[in-house]
N, CA, C and O atoms as a GROMACS GRO file, in nm:
protein
  340
    1UNK      N    1  -0.603  -1.426  -0.439
    1UNK     CA    2  -0.500  -1.325  -0.451
    1UNK      C    3  -0.421  -1.322  -0.321
    1UNK      O    4  -0.478  -1.306  -0.213
    2UNK      N    5  -0.292  -1.338  -0.331
    2UNK     CA    6  -0.208  -1.338  -0.212
    2UNK      C    7  -0.170  -1.478  -0.170
    2UNK      O    8  -0.194  -1.575  -0.242
    3UNK      N    9  -0.112  -1.488  -0.052
    3UNK     CA   10  -0.069  -1.617   0.000
    3UNK      C   11  -0.187  -1.694   0.060
    3UNK      O   12  -0.276  -1.636   0.121
    4UNK      N   13  -0.184  -1.825   0.039
    4UNK     CA   14  -0.287  -1.908   0.100
    4UNK      C   15  -0.243  -1.946   0.240
    4UNK      O   16  -0.126  -1.973   0.265
    5UNK      N   17  -0.337  -1.947   0.331
    5UNK     CA   18  -0.307  -1.982   0.470
    5UNK      C   19  -0.378  -2.112   0.508
    5UNK      O   20  -0.418  -2.131   0.623
    6UNK      N   21  -0.391  -2.200   0.409
    6UNK     CA   22  -0.456  -2.328   0.432
    6UNK      C   23  -0.400  -2.430   0.334
    6UNK      O   24  -0.348  -2.392   0.229
    7UNK      N   25  -0.408  -2.555   0.367
    7UNK     CA   26  -0.366  -2.659   0.273
    7UNK      C   27  -0.485  -2.741   0.226
    7UNK      O   28  -0.468  -2.852   0.176
    8UNK      N   29  -0.605  -2.687   0.242
    8UNK     CA   30  -0.726  -2.760   0.204
    8UNK      C   31  -0.775  -2.724   0.064
    8UNK      O   32  -0.882  -2.768   0.022
    9UNK      N   33  -0.697  -2.644  -0.010
    9UNK     CA   34  -0.734  -2.607  -0.147
    9UNK      C   35  -0.614  -2.626  -0.239
    9UNK      O   36  -0.500  -2.636  -0.194
   10UNK      N   37  -0.643  -2.630  -0.367
   10UNK     CA   38  -0.538  -2.635  -0.469
   10UNK      C   39  -0.543  -2.502  -0.542
   10UNK      O   40  -0.651  -2.454  -0.577
   11UNK      N   41  -0.428  -2.442  -0.565
   11UNK     CA   42  -0.427  -2.312  -0.634
   11UNK      C   43  -0.326  -2.313  -0.748
   11UNK      O   44  -0.228  -2.388  -0.747
   12UNK      N   45  -0.352  -2.228  -0.846
   12UNK     CA   46  -0.261  -2.208  -0.957
   12UNK      C   47  -0.250  -2.058  -0.983
   12UNK      O   48  -0.350  -1.988  -0.977
   13UNK      N   49  -0.129  -2.009  -1.012
   13UNK     CA   50  -0.116  -1.866  -1.043
   13UNK      C   51  -0.185  -1.834  -1.175
   13UNK      O   52  -0.174  -1.909  -1.272
   14UNK      N   53  -0.255  -1.722  -1.178
   14UNK     CA   54  -0.323  -1.679  -1.301
   14UNK      C   55  -0.274  -1.543  -1.348
   14UNK      O   56  -0.310  -1.499  -1.457
   15UNK      N   57  -0.192  -1.476  -1.268
   15UNK     CA   58  -0.142  -1.346  -1.309
   15UNK      C   59  -0.050  -1.287  -1.204
   15UNK      O   60  -0.028  -1.345  -1.098
   16UNK      N   61   0.002  -1.171  -1.237
   16UNK     CA   62   0.093  -1.099  -1.148
   16UNK      C   63   0.031  -0.964  -1.118
   16UNK      O   64  -0.017  -0.895  -1.208
   17UNK      N   65   0.033  -0.925  -0.992
   17UNK     CA   66  -0.016  -0.794  -0.952
   17UNK      C   67   0.104  -0.710  -0.910
   17UNK      O   68   0.182  -0.751  -0.824
   18UNK      N   69   0.117  -0.594  -0.971
   18UNK     CA   70   0.227  -0.504  -0.936
   18UNK      C   71   0.173  -0.390  -0.850
   18UNK      O   72   0.060  -0.344  -0.869
   19UNK      N   73   0.254  -0.346  -0.756
   19UNK     CA   74   0.215  -0.237  -0.668
   19UNK      C   75   0.279  -0.108  -0.716
   19UNK      O   76   0.397  -0.104  -0.749
   20UNK      N   77   0.199  -0.004  -0.720
   20UNK     CA   78   0.247   0.129  -0.754
   20UNK      C   79   0.211   0.224  -0.642
   20UNK      O   80   0.102   0.215  -0.585
   21UNK      N   81   0.301   0.313  -0.611
   21UNK     CA   82   0.270   0.420  -0.517
   21UNK      C   83   0.254   0.546  -0.599
   21UNK      O   84   0.345   0.588  -0.670
   22UNK      N   85   0.138   0.607  -0.588
   22UNK     CA   86   0.109   0.729  -0.662
   22UNK      C   87   0.054   0.833  -0.565
   22UNK      O   88   0.002   0.799  -0.458
   23UNK      N   89   0.065   0.959  -0.602
   23UNK     CA   90   0.011   1.066  -0.519
   23UNK      C   91  -0.055   1.169  -0.608
   23UNK      O   92  -0.010   1.195  -0.720
   24UNK      N   93  -0.161   1.225  -0.557
   24UNK     CA   94  -0.226   1.335  -0.627
   24UNK      C   95  -0.137   1.458  -0.614
   24UNK      O   96  -0.084   1.483  -0.506
   25UNK      N   97  -0.119   1.535  -0.720
   25UNK     CA   98  -0.038   1.658  -0.708
   25UNK      C   99  -0.091   1.752  -0.601
   25UNK      O  100  -0.014   1.829  -0.543
   26UNK      N  101  -0.222   1.749  -0.574
   26UNK     CA  102  -0.281   1.836  -0.472
   26UNK      C  103  -0.230   1.804  -0.333
   26UNK      O  104  -0.237   1.890  -0.244
   27UNK      N  105  -0.178   1.685  -0.310
   27UNK     CA  106  -0.126   1.648  -0.179
   27UNK      C  107  -0.012   1.741  -0.137
   27UNK      O  108   0.007   1.765  -0.018
   28UNK      N  109   0.062   1.793  -0.233
   28UNK     CA  110   0.178   1.876  -0.204
   28UNK      C  111   0.149   2.025  -0.219
   28UNK      O  112   0.240   2.108  -0.214
   29UNK      N  113   0.021   2.059  -0.239
   29UNK     CA  114  -0.020   2.198  -0.251
   29UNK      C  115  -0.105   2.237  -0.130
   29UNK      O  116  -0.132   2.153  -0.045
   30UNK      N  117  -0.146   2.361  -0.122
   30UNK     CA  118  -0.232   2.406  -0.012
   30UNK      C  119  -0.362   2.328  -0.016
   30UNK      O  120  -0.407   2.298  -0.126
   31UNK      N  121  -0.425   2.294   0.091
   31UNK     CA  122  -0.391   2.319   0.231
   31UNK      C  123  -0.302   2.210   0.291
   31UNK      O  124  -0.281   2.208   0.412
   32UNK      N  125  -0.248   2.121   0.208
   32UNK     CA  126  -0.167   2.010   0.258
   32UNK      C  127  -0.018   2.038   0.249
   32UNK      O  128   0.062   1.945   0.249
   33UNK      N  129   0.021   2.164   0.242
   33UNK     CA  130   0.160   2.199   0.213
   33UNK      C  131   0.261   2.149   0.317
   33UNK      O  132   0.382   2.163   0.297
   34UNK      N  133   0.212   2.092   0.428
   34UNK     CA  134   0.307   2.038   0.525
   34UNK      C  135   0.365   1.904   0.480
   34UNK      O  136   0.454   1.850   0.546
   35UNK      N  137   0.316   1.847   0.369
   35UNK     CA  138   0.373   1.726   0.313
   35UNK      C  139   0.475   1.762   0.206
   35UNK      O  140   0.446   1.839   0.114
   36UNK      N  141   0.594   1.708   0.219
   36UNK     CA  142   0.698   1.731   0.119
   36UNK      C  143   0.706   1.610   0.028
   36UNK      O  144   0.678   1.498   0.069
   37UNK      N  145   0.745   1.634  -0.097
   37UNK     CA  146   0.763   1.522  -0.190
   37UNK      C  147   0.876   1.434  -0.136
   37UNK      O  148   0.983   1.485  -0.101
   38UNK      N  149   0.852   1.303  -0.130
   38UNK     CA  150   0.954   1.213  -0.073
   38UNK      C  151   1.076   1.198  -0.164
   38UNK      O  152   1.064   1.195  -0.287
   39UNK      N  153   1.192   1.189  -0.101
   39UNK     CA  154   1.317   1.166  -0.173
   39UNK      C  155   1.368   1.025  -0.154
   39UNK      O  156   1.460   0.982  -0.225
   40UNK      N  157   1.310   0.951  -0.060
   40UNK     CA  158   1.352   0.813  -0.036
   40UNK      C  159   1.232   0.734   0.017
   40UNK      O  160   1.126   0.790   0.045
   41UNK      N  161   1.251   0.604   0.031
   41UNK     CA  162   1.139   0.517   0.069
   41UNK      C  163   1.088   0.546   0.211
   41UNK      O  164   0.968   0.534   0.236
   42UNK      N  165   1.176   0.583   0.302
   42UNK     CA  166   1.132   0.612   0.439
   42UNK      C  167   1.042   0.735   0.442
   42UNK      O  168   0.943   0.738   0.515
   43UNK      N  169   1.075   0.838   0.362
   43UNK     CA  170   0.991   0.957   0.355
   43UNK      C  171   0.857   0.925   0.290
   43UNK      O  172   0.755   0.984   0.325
   44UNK      N  173   0.857   0.833   0.194
   44UNK     CA  174   0.734   0.794   0.127
   44UNK      C  175   0.630   0.745   0.227
   44UNK      O  176   0.512   0.778   0.217
   45UNK      N  177   0.674   0.666   0.324
   45UNK     CA  178   0.581   0.608   0.420
   45UNK      C  179   0.544   0.702   0.533
   45UNK      O  180   0.474   0.662   0.625
   46UNK      N  181   0.589   0.826   0.528
   46UNK     CA  182   0.543   0.929   0.621
   46UNK      C  183   0.418   0.997   0.568
   46UNK      O  184   0.350   1.070   0.641
   47UNK      N  185   0.387   0.975   0.440
   47UNK     CA  186   0.269   1.034   0.378
   47UNK      C  187   0.143   0.955   0.416
   47UNK      O  188   0.154   0.838   0.454
   48UNK      N  189   0.026   1.018   0.407
   48UNK     CA  190  -0.098   0.943   0.433
   48UNK      C  191  -0.123   0.844   0.319
   48UNK      O  192  -0.132   0.883   0.203
   49UNK      N  193  -0.133   0.716   0.352
   49UNK     CA  194  -0.141   0.611   0.251
   49UNK      C  195  -0.278   0.544   0.257
   49UNK      O  196  -0.328   0.512   0.364
   50UNK      N  197  -0.337   0.523   0.138
   50UNK     CA  198  -0.454   0.437   0.122
   50UNK      C  199  -0.401   0.308   0.063
   50UNK      O  200  -0.330   0.309  -0.037
   51UNK      N  201  -0.434   0.196   0.125
   51UNK     CA  202  -0.372   0.069   0.089
   51UNK      C  203  -0.475  -0.040   0.069
   51UNK      O  204  -0.582  -0.038   0.130
   52UNK      N  205  -0.440  -0.137  -0.016
   52UNK     CA  206  -0.522  -0.256  -0.036
   52UNK      C  207  -0.509  -0.344   0.086
   52UNK      O  208  -0.398  -0.366   0.134
   53UNK      N  209  -0.618  -0.395   0.137
   53UNK     CA  210  -0.612  -0.480   0.256
   53UNK      C  211  -0.706  -0.598   0.240
   53UNK      O  212  -0.818  -0.585   0.190
   54UNK      N  213  -0.660  -0.712   0.283
   54UNK     CA  214  -0.745  -0.830   0.292
   54UNK      C  215  -0.801  -0.837   0.433
   54UNK      O  216  -0.753  -0.767   0.522
   55UNK      N  217  -0.899  -0.919   0.453
   55UNK     CA  218  -0.962  -0.931   0.584
   55UNK      C  219  -0.861  -0.972   0.690
   55UNK      O  220  -0.872  -0.929   0.805
   56UNK      N  221  -0.763  -1.054   0.654
   56UNK     CA  222  -0.667  -1.105   0.752
   56UNK      C  223  -0.548  -1.014   0.774
   56UNK      O  224  -0.466  -1.042   0.862
   57UNK      N  225  -0.535  -0.905   0.698
   57UNK     CA  226  -0.420  -0.816   0.713
   57UNK      C  227  -0.431  -0.734   0.840
   57UNK      O  228  -0.533  -0.670   0.865
   58UNK      N  229  -0.325  -0.736   0.920
   58UNK     CA  230  -0.320  -0.653   1.040
   58UNK      C  231  -0.199  -0.563   1.037
   58UNK      O  232  -0.200  -0.453   1.093
   59UNK      N  233  -0.094  -0.609   0.972
   59UNK     CA  234   0.030  -0.532   0.964
   59UNK      C  235   0.065  -0.512   0.817
   59UNK      O  236   0.046  -0.602   0.735
   60UNK      N  237   0.114  -0.396   0.785
   60UNK     CA  238   0.151  -0.365   0.649
   60UNK      C  239   0.303  -0.351   0.642
   60UNK      O  240   0.362  -0.274   0.718
   61UNK      N  241   0.364  -0.424   0.552
   61UNK     CA  242   0.508  -0.418   0.536
   61UNK      C  243   0.541  -0.410   0.389
   61UNK      O  244   0.487  -0.485   0.308
   62UNK      N  245   0.628  -0.318   0.354
   62UNK     CA  246   0.673  -0.301   0.218
   62UNK      C  247   0.818  -0.347   0.211
   62UNK      O  248   0.901  -0.306   0.292
   63UNK      N  249   0.848  -0.434   0.114
   63UNK     CA  250   0.984  -0.483   0.097
   63UNK      C  251   1.038  -0.430  -0.034
   63UNK      O  252   0.974  -0.442  -0.139
   64UNK      N  253   1.156  -0.372  -0.027
   64UNK     CA  254   1.223  -0.321  -0.148
   64UNK      C  255   1.369  -0.361  -0.137
   64UNK      O  256   1.447  -0.297  -0.066
   65UNK      N  257   1.406  -0.466  -0.208
   65UNK     CA  258   1.540  -0.519  -0.194
   65UNK      C  259   1.559  -0.574  -0.055
   65UNK      O  260   1.479  -0.656  -0.008
   66UNK      N  261   1.663  -0.531   0.012
   66UNK     CA  262   1.689  -0.575   0.149
   66UNK      C  263   1.616  -0.491   0.252
   66UNK      O  264   1.606  -0.528   0.369
   67UNK      N  265   1.563  -0.376   0.208
   67UNK     CA  266   1.496  -0.285   0.301
   67UNK      C  267   1.352  -0.329   0.323
   67UNK      O  268   1.282  -0.368   0.230
   68UNK      N  269   1.309  -0.321   0.447
   68UNK     CA  270   1.173  -0.361   0.485
   68UNK      C  271   1.117  -0.253   0.577
   68UNK      O  272   1.179  -0.219   0.678
   69UNK      N  273   1.001  -0.199   0.542
   69UNK     CA  274   0.942  -0.091   0.621
   69UNK      C  275   0.800  -0.130   0.659
   69UNK      O  276   0.720  -0.169   0.573
   70UNK      N  277   0.768  -0.119   0.787
   70UNK     CA  278   0.632  -0.141   0.835
   70UNK      C  279   0.564  -0.005   0.848
   70UNK      O  280   0.627   0.094   0.885
   71UNK      N  281   0.437  -0.001   0.817
   71UNK     CA  282   0.364   0.125   0.821
   71UNK      C  283   0.218   0.101   0.852
   71UNK      O  284   0.168  -0.011   0.843
   72UNK      N  285   0.152   0.208   0.889
   72UNK     CA  286   0.009   0.203   0.916
   72UNK      C  287  -0.061   0.297   0.818
   72UNK      O  288  -0.041   0.418   0.824
   73UNK      N  289  -0.142   0.242   0.728
   73UNK     CA  290  -0.211   0.329   0.633
   73UNK      C  291  -0.319   0.412   0.702
   73UNK      O  292  -0.375   0.372   0.804
   74UNK      N  293  -0.348   0.528   0.643
   74UNK     CA  294  -0.459   0.610   0.693
   74UNK      C  295  -0.592   0.547   0.659
   74UNK      O  296  -0.692   0.568   0.727
   75UNK      N  297  -0.593   0.467   0.550
   75UNK     CA  298  -0.717   0.404   0.502
   75UNK      C  299  -0.679   0.273   0.435
   75UNK      O  300  -0.583   0.269   0.357
   76UNK      N  301  -0.752   0.167   0.463
   76UNK     CA  302  -0.729   0.040   0.394
   76UNK      C  303  -0.862  -0.026   0.364
   76UNK      O  304  -0.956  -0.021   0.444
   77UNK      N  305  -0.869  -0.088   0.248
   77UNK     CA  306  -0.991  -0.154   0.202
   77UNK      C  307  -0.955  -0.254   0.093
   77UNK      O  308  -0.844  -0.250   0.040
   78UNK      N  309  -1.047  -0.343   0.060
   78UNK     CA  310  -1.027  -0.432  -0.053
   78UNK      C  311  -1.115  -0.389  -0.171
   78UNK      O  312  -1.148  -0.471  -0.258
   79UNK      N  313  -1.152  -0.263  -0.173
   79UNK     CA  314  -1.233  -0.205  -0.282
   79UNK      C  315  -1.147  -0.104  -0.358
   79UNK      O  316  -1.118   0.004  -0.306
   80UNK      N  317  -1.106  -0.138  -0.479
   80UNK     CA  318  -1.016  -0.052  -0.556
   80UNK      C  319  -1.079   0.085  -0.584
   80UNK      O  320  -1.008   0.185  -0.589
   81UNK      N  321  -1.210   0.090  -0.601
   81UNK     CA  322  -1.275   0.221  -0.626
   81UNK      C  323  -1.261   0.312  -0.505
   81UNK      O  324  -1.241   0.433  -0.520
   82UNK      N  325  -1.271   0.256  -0.386
   82UNK     CA  326  -1.255   0.337  -0.264
   82UNK      C  327  -1.112   0.387  -0.252
   82UNK      O  328  -1.091   0.502  -0.213
   83UNK      N  329  -1.014   0.304  -0.285
   83UNK     CA  330  -0.875   0.348  -0.280
   83UNK      C  331  -0.850   0.460  -0.380
   83UNK      O  332  -0.785   0.559  -0.346
   84UNK      N  333  -0.901   0.446  -0.500
   84UNK     CA  334  -0.881   0.549  -0.603
   84UNK      C  335  -0.949   0.681  -0.563
   84UNK      O  336  -0.898   0.789  -0.593
   85UNK      N  337  -1.064   0.671  -0.496
   85UNK     CA  338  -1.133   0.792  -0.454
   85UNK      C  339  -1.052   0.866  -0.350
   85UNK      O  340  -1.094   0.970  -0.301
   0.00000   0.00000   0.00000
């Protein structure tokens, strides 16, 4: 999953993974009321983010069209159950 950083293997695509940004409604209620619902992509990345991470990931960058935003997640893991929790 992701880009290969070696030429010692052969790979074939088997599927497409889409990224979704979701938030629990409780994030915008008490006691977290200091978070406002984002109106644009820059505001989105001001929220506490749990993100998928591979062992080699050090920097997180989101690309949307020509816009590119780097961010630091509050939590990152390669365990989908941990992210959902």
